N, C-alpha and C positions, 0 to 999 in steps of 0.2 A: 588393456590394462592393467598394470597391477592392482592386486585391494590391499585400500587405503585402509590404514590403523580404526580403529574402534575412535580412540581421541581422536580423528581428523573426521571419523564421521561424525561424532557429534558436533565437534566445532560451526559443521558446517550446515546445522538442520535449522529449520526459520521457524520462528518464532507465533508463527498461526496456529489453527486450530487443524486439525489433520488427525489421521492413521496411520499409526507404525507397524511394521514388521519386522521380527526376530529371527535369523536364519543360522543354521550351523555352520561348519565345516562346508557339508556336502550339501549347502544348497536347500536342506529341509528347511520348510518354516516351525519354528518355535511358538511363537505364540503372535496375535496381533491385540492392540490397544488403540485408544481412543486419545486425544488431548486436548486441552484447550489450545496449551501452549508444548508444540514439541518439543522444542530443545530444553525446557524446564521439565519438564514428564519425561523426557529419555535418558535426560541427565542423572536425572533421580534415583535412577537402578544403577549409576556404576559411583555414587556419591555417598549413599546409605549406608547404613551397618542395617541388610535383614535379618529377622529372627528367622524368619519361615525357614525350612533348608531347603523346601523346592524350588523357591524365588533364589537361592544363594547359585544351587544347580543350575539355573535357569540361566544365570549373569552369567557364569563360567564358560556355557558351552557357543550364547552369543558370537556371532563373528561377523556379520552382514546385519546393515539397520537399512531399511528401506520406510518409506515415507511414502503418502497421496497426500495433498494439500485440500482443504476445501473451503466454504466460504465463511462458515457457520458451525459449533458447537454439535448442533441437533442432523446437521449431514455427515459430520463425525461416529454420532451413536448410530447413526442406519446402518452407514458405507461399513462402519465395523460387526454389525451382525450379518449383514448380508459376505463379509470376509469369512469370518468364523463360520458362518454355516458352509458356506463353497469349500476352504481351508482345512477345517478341525484341526487345528493346531493344537500338537499335545498339549502344551500345557494351558491351555483358554478352559475354563469352566462355564463363563456365565454364556447363554443362548445356545450351548449343545444342546440344548432338548429343541432346540427346531420353535421354537418362540418368536412368535412374529410380533410386530408393533401394530396398535389399532390405527383402524379407517375407520372414516364415516359411510355411510352405503344409504344411495337413495334408489331404494325400490324399486323396480322394474313392476309396474302396476297399479288399477287403479285408484286412485287417493293415494300417493305414494306417501310410502313410510319411512322416516330417519331414525337411524338407529346407529351405534358403533358396535364393532365389530372385529375381530381378528382372521374371520376369515373370506376368504373370495371365492363368490360363488359365479362361474359364468353363466350367467342365464339377464344378461342384458342390462344386470342393476349397475352405478353409479360406482366408482368408491374413490374417495378424496383422502389422501393422507401420504403416504402413512405417518404417525404421529407419533411422539420419545413417549408418550407417555399418556394414563386416563383423565389423566388430570386438567390436561391440555381440552381431550376431545369431548369430556363434561363444559366446560367452560366456553366452547364453541354450541356444541346446544342447548344448553342455558340460552347463552343470548337468541338462538335462532327462535328459542319456544315462544324468549319471551315479548319480540316481534312479532309472531307468525305463528297463530291458534294450530296446531297440526295433534293429528288422533296418533295415539300412542299404543293402541288397541293391533291385536291379531287379526281383525273381521275378513275376510276372504270381501270386499264393498264392490262385488260386479252389479251393473247396472239390474239385474235381474233379480238378487240379491234384497236389494235394495226396495227394489219398485214389490217385492214378496211381502216387505217389513219383518223383513226375519233376525233383524237386532232394535237394541233399544239403546237409545243412550245411556252413558253412563256419567259418576259423580266428575270427570275430567270438563263434561256438556256445563255440570251446571255451578263448578267453581270459575267457568270459563276460559278454558286452558285448550278448548274444543269448539267447532262448530255446530259438531253433528251430522257431519254428510251419511253417517250409517243408518238416518234417519232421513234421508236427502233435504237436510237445513242447511244444507250448504254444495251449490252446482261443482262440478268435477271440474269446469274450467275455473273458477275461484279459486279452487283447493291449488290447482296446478300452479296458476299464476307468479301464489306463493312459493312452492316449489323452484318453480325457476328465478329468484329471486336470492333462495339459499341458493340455488348452483352456483349464482353469481358470486355470493359471502366465499363459496369454498373453494373457489377460485382464485378470489383475491381481491374480486371485482367488485368495491360493496360501498360507493359514493352514494347509492339511492338510501340503501341501509342506513348509515350514519344518517342521512340527512335528516331518514324518519325518527333515528333516535334524537336526536337534536331539535327537531320538533318538542318530542314527545317529553322528553326533557324539559323544554321552554316553558311548555302549558301545564307540568306540575309546578313547576315555581311559580307560575301565572297566579295559581290557584290557590298559591303558599302551602303546599302539600310537596315539602321542602326534603324528606326524609325518601320520600319517592325519587323527587329528583333525584338523588345523591346516586341513588341504586343506579336507576339509567343510565348517570354519570359514568361510574364504576365501570358496567358490564361496556359502554361508548369506548372508554379509555383501552378494554379490553380486546374490543374488535380493534382496535385501530393498531394496537400493538402483534395482530396475530398475524405468520405471515401462513399462507395457504401450503403452498406446496415444500416439495424437495426436489433437488435438483443430483439428488444420491438414489431417488425412487421414485419414478413415473410410471403406472403399468398401464399407457397409453402408446410408451415406448416397448416396441414388443421386442423383440433381440436386435442389435445393432452393434455392430465396431465402430468406434470413433478414434481418428487419428490425428496430431496437430504436428506441427513444426516449430523451430527455433531455431534458428544458426547465427552464426558469427564467418570471423575469416576462415578458420581452421575446421570447424566443428558443427556438428546438426545432431539436435535432441528432436527426436522423434518420440511424443507418449501416444500411449493406444490406453484405451477403457473398452473392457469388453461390458458389455447391459446384455442381459439377458431376463427376459420377461418383467423387464422395466429395473433390473437394479445393476446398480455395477460391481461386480464381481471379481474382477481383475485388472492390475495400472501396470504398465511397466514401459520403459523409458528404453529407446535404445539411442546408444550413442553411435554416430558415423560423423570417422575420421574423412576428411576432403582429402582428397587426391588430385583434381583441377580444379577450374573452378565450377564447380556443379550450380546447377541450379534449386531451390527448394521443390519444384517437382519434380524434377529429377532424381533426387532426394528419396521424397517421398509413393515416388511410387514404388521405386527399390525396397523403401521400408515398409510399406503395406503387404506388399507379397511376401517378403523373407517373414515379417509376422504374423499373416496368415497361416503359411506352411508350421510355423515352430511351434503354433499354437493350436493347428489344428480346427482354424476358424469358421464355420460353417453357414454365418447369415447372410444373407442377401442385401444384404443393406449397409453403405457404410456411410461415415459422417465425416467430410474434409473439409478444412479451409478453403480450398478450390478447386473447380474441375479438372478431372482427371479420368482417364475413360478405363474400365477391365473389362472389359466384354459384354454382351448383352445379359450375362446372368445375375453380375453387380448390378445394384440401383446406388451410385451415388447423390447425396443431398450434399446440398454447400448450403446452411440455415443463415437468416440474415436477423432471426428473429424468434422466440417462442421456448419450448421447451429442450429443443436441438441444440438452439446456439447457444444455450447456458450453460448444456452438458458440452459443447464442444469448450467452449469458453473453459469450464476447467481441466479438460484436456488440457486445453492452451497453459495454465497455470502450471500445472505439472511439470509443462516441460521447460517452461520457466522459471522454472523450482530447481532442476535439475541441474540447467545450465552455469546457475548463480551456484548451489554445490560445488558442482566443479571445478570454477576459477577461482574461490575462496580456499578450497584443495591443493591449488598449485598455486596462489598465492603465500599460505605460508609454506608449502613443501618446496617450490622451484618459485622463490619468487624474480629471479633473471626469466624466466620464460616469461612468468604475469606480467615485465613489464614491457618486453619484448612484443607480447600483444598487442598491450595499451597501446605502445608506441607505432604500430602499423595501421591500429585502428585510426589514429590520431592522424596520420597521414594519408589516410585514405578519404576520411570525413573531409579533412580541411585542403585537401586538391593540392598536397603539400610534395615537393620534388623530392624530399629525405625526411627521415622521420624528426621529428621537433622533439629529440633528447636533452635541447637548452631552451629552454623557453623564459623571455621577461618581461613581463607588463608591468605598465607605466598608470599611477593615477596622479590628479593634483590636487590640491584639498589649501581651499581656503576661506577665509566668512571676510567678503563685503572688500574683498582686495587686502586684506591686513595680515601680517603675516601669512604667504604666500609659499607652500611647499609643494613639495612630489616625492614619491615615493616607486620606486623601482625594485619587485619581488621577481626572486628566479627559483626557479625551478629546473632538476635535471631528475629524468630519468620517471617525470612524472610526479616528485616527489619534492618540497618546500626544500633549497640549499638557503638557511637563514644567514651563512657568514656572508653569503654572498649579495643580500641585501643592502642596499644603499637608500639615502633622505640625501634630499634635495632640496637648500633655500634657493627662491627664486632672484636671484641677482638681477636682469635687464630688465625687467617687466615693471610696472609700475600701475598699478590698479589690477583690478579683477577680469583677465585676461586669460580665461583659459589655452587659446590656441597658442598663442605666443608662448606662456610657460612651458606647453609640452615642447612647441620647436628651442625651447633653448635646453631642457631636460635629454632629449633624445640624444641632441647635437654633444651635447656634456657628456653624459654617460659613453657612448659610443668614438669619439675623439680621442677621448682619457682609454680608452682599450685598444685603438687601432696604435697609441702612443707609446703601448707596453705592453704592444704586442701576445694582447691576451687574446684567448678565443672564443669567438665571435657565437652567439645564439643561431638558432636555425631557425626560430617562428619569435616575433616583437607582440605583442597583445596591445591594443591600447584601447584603458578605458573610454570608450567615446564614440561618438558617431561618425561622419563622414568629416565634420568640421576636424575635433580634432589627428584621425586617421590622415586629414593630406596636411595636417601642421608638422606632424611626426616625418612625412614621405619628405619634406623639405627638407630639414636635417640631414636623411639618408642620400639626398639627391649632391648636397652641398658637399658631403665625405665620401662620394663614389660608390655608397654601399646598395643602390637602389639595386634590386635586381638579385644580389646576395645574400641577401635575406629578409625571409619570406613576413612581412607585416598584413597585420589584420585586427578591424578596432570593434568591441563588442557593444552595442549600446541599449542601455539597462533595461528599458523598456517594457519592452519587447524579443531579449536575448538575439536579436540578429547581427549577424556576424556579417562585416562591411568590408571587400576588396578592393586593392587601388584600381583606380578606372571603370568600375564596372558599381553601377546606382542599385541594381537588384544586390538586395541582401540576402544571405543563404542561413535559411533555419535548420536546425538541425533534433533531432527526436528530443522529448523533453525528458528522457530515459538515459538517452546516450552517454556513454562512461567520455567520452571526447567532451562533451558540454558541462559533466560535473566537472573533469578537469580544470577548464576557461573557466566559469562560474568559481572554483576555488583561487584563482591564479588572481580574476578580478577581486573577489571577496578579501584574500591575505594584501593585495596592493591599497586598499582600500580602509583597512584593519591600522595596515603600515601605517600610511601617511597621516592620517589621524589622530593615533597615538603621538606620533612627531611632532604634528601641528596643536594637539592639545597643550602637549609642553611648550614650546616653544611662545603660543601664548600664556602660559600664565605662568613663566617665566617673564615675559616682557611685562608684565601687567604688575609682578610681584617688583620688581624693579624698577617701575616708573614709582609706584608706593612707597619704598623703605630705601633706597639705593639714598637716598640723602643725608639719612641719619646716619651722625657721626659714629663711629666705634661699631657698628652692626654689620659682620658680614653675610654674605649668600647663606654658608649655612645656618645660621641665626635665624634669617629670612623664612628656610624655608621650613623649620620645626614650629617657628611661632605661624605661618600659613596653617599649616598640616595641623597644628592646636585647634587654633579658632575658628578654621575653614575660612575666611577672609579677611581683608585691611581692615573692611568698617567693623566687624566685632573687635579685631585687636585694639582699634582707634579708642573703645568705649568700656576696654578691660580697666580692670586696676592693676596697681603698683603691684600690691600682692597675688592677683592672681597671674602676672604676666611672673613673675619673681619665680612662682613654680616651674615655671615650663627651663626660663634661662639663666635664673641667679637675678640675685638682687640689684647687680651692678649695671647690667644690662636693662636690666626693671626703670631703672630709672634712667637712664637714657630716652629712651622709648617714650615713657609717659612724659616726660621736662617736654620733649621733642614735640608733640601734641601738645602739649598745653602753651606749648609759643605762639605754634600756628593756630592755634583757636583764640587764643588771645591777641 
């Protein structure tokens, strides 16, 4: 596939958080950066005037932009850190010193200490994080210490040392921050129960702790200790806003390769995330052009083998969206929940964004190809015999049977053809009868098209359920068009698609392009019909109120209503106020008219 231009790559970047990578003409990594909004951040490199000479040189060298989307800004921080350490790009300065983000450690020892650290030591201790800065770590630790009195000393509190009375309580005990396990004043069982509760907080399961905070806050408020109650409330809010884990880095997930696939009629996109020691260090999306009608299983199997060979991957576990067999040496996981499911979802999100990027580029560079693809997709989704290049949609509008109108909007090649839109005033139906109105307008529309030898649409969409669809079918039967034009009805509430002779509706994927085009047609028909209905109703009301005033024409009526907003306000206006709008002569006629009526 030909390398898209930088301008095209910028246009198709997503708006969400993520990490971007710049490459030169030889495919060599130049720079890795993070962004809250990828499109805005990356575009700023090419729209701003840079004072720094090094930045200007960097921008000149950029040929390819790649990106990895993540769920939030914190994940972008962490992923950037991982990629910079792994790739060591030439123009990155920050984080090249191999600085790591802070963790919270629960030490594996009697009366476990809980403290912040940047170093992970494999001694059986538990590590939670990483966190993007120490401020968050200290906030969490303050919360924990507020709720659970813990020791802060470095003593070896073995049962033997406590029994020998080797240590004495310190100031922390006397001010109530510690219960004195060093002198045996607190049992190991009680202390470790608190540690278990803290472990749940760090995992994100803190319902019990929140409940304890609320009780504590209520007790302080009951005893009129409002300052203490406010402090507890602030801690509670901070705890509720705290997010314990990141999908970008989880030390429990050793080294795995994650693969996902998103496909359409012509292409498949396989995203690959390489996770080493819990950190994502590589992301790559492979584009596969379909030759035959290959399944996702077949394509993903080929892609996994290709990518493992290309990147020399040796991990013994791979995560996939469905089960495949790669022999006894590779274990395949298909997660349904937990951390592995989160990272699989992240991979799928990147594959989906890659597909959207390519579709946007095709739409800009080759609009005809984009249209052809959508038409093929609609033909398949709606089970049509031909591509729906010409679609017409009908909608009725009336209020309690008054001023009944209908609208027909036309889409050609998936886009509105406004010159072909048509309004219909209902002529043969009395009262609010949507079914009869639909029958009339469909008959009138296609009777005229047949009489004038105009090309007929490939698809008719009726805004309504089974009743409106049946009414439209009567007209097609009468005109001999049944079976020559596909026709469906769309019900508003659940977006159900009804077909003639089938009582079971079709449900399309809520994100599918086919459903979006149908919704656009339906909404456009509704807008076009409502606009005409309002105009007709307003004109009718205007005529009934003003048409009897001698010497006042339609243009003057519209000017007056536009200014005074209603006939009632016009009636109450003074002659001077009216003369400022339409002149003294007409103002006198209007005020005399209303004066005579009122008398």
